[in-house]
C-alpha angles and dihedrals in degrees: 000000000000097000095073091047092050089050091051095047097039097104093051097034096100097045092097090059088064092063120090091249093045093050091050094048091048091052093048092048094048092048091056094040094054091047087063097035092054091190122224117202113251095017117139112241134183116210101203112203092010094176112183092356101252095134093037090057093049091049090051092049088058092057103262125136102239133201112186121194131185136162094223115086090196093056091047091052090057090045092053091053090051098045104027093109092061120088093194096064125082118185126195141162112252142143116247088220093058112027118186098224134102118256117271093022100137139055089208134020120193129185116180121181089345107104089059089069103040117102092222112030093179091058091047093050092050090051094048092046091049089063096053115102118232104270091027131108143233120212118193127189120192137172110260118241089204095058125093086236091070092053091046094049093046092049093047093049089062090061105039136022106278138161087229091070087085099033124126111211122207134211116218091255094049090050091049091050091048092053094042096054093046101042103034089228125127103189118082134165118207149155139166137230144196108064097170111099123250091249092058117145127208094283094055091044089057090051094048098101098050089043089055091054091055100037103045096068095035102039102024096150093055107060118117094243124042115204118194130178129199124184123213113231120236087234105046129209128208116264109274093236092059093053088071094050110067092181092075100037090102090065091048092052090049091054091047090051090051091051091050091050093050092050091051091052 
């Protein structure tokens, strides 16, 4: 489905970020993302769905040890060209729904504009959450179904080849429900960014930053990108959904026992 399209568009995927609007949107998104990521030098981070490596590179520049994974070989090839000079980035091809890492491997897991393109977002979230160490965090960024950008991308994808033809957009509440049922957590911090419309000209682009200051507190559910963070407790609980399904409690207890053993070591 989307993998072949990502492979085909990989070389031109970043061209939009070189436009005035693209550069401004990228800056606004990164500013909000890093507010929630709160990077700590030396921390191990997984960039799930790393694409062409733009976020992986920024994480590495801030002193984190980064593993970037993506299903698209074409996107990873572009990412390797971008990040090859860094010795604190490892890139590999992997499916978010079946990640080849031991549980509790990372201090931080990030997935930005990745869940929109996975066939089974619940499975992907459970896999990403599995990799977070107790006391660590997961930060997810998704395209907001309530933003004019979602309508614009969907409409444009019907006219030209676009990765957004297969995208699943999320509202803030749907994202929160997705994370809650697959992490067992109930506390989330979140915000959104990019309140200028996708048809913005140079004047609106210049006004983007002051508009963000006004719009974020007043219109938080409406920004183009939703960023949500969930922290994993030091003492973990089973996922809420599984508590209602006794047939799989054995697997839950096994994972809890593994977590307890790792903490004792």
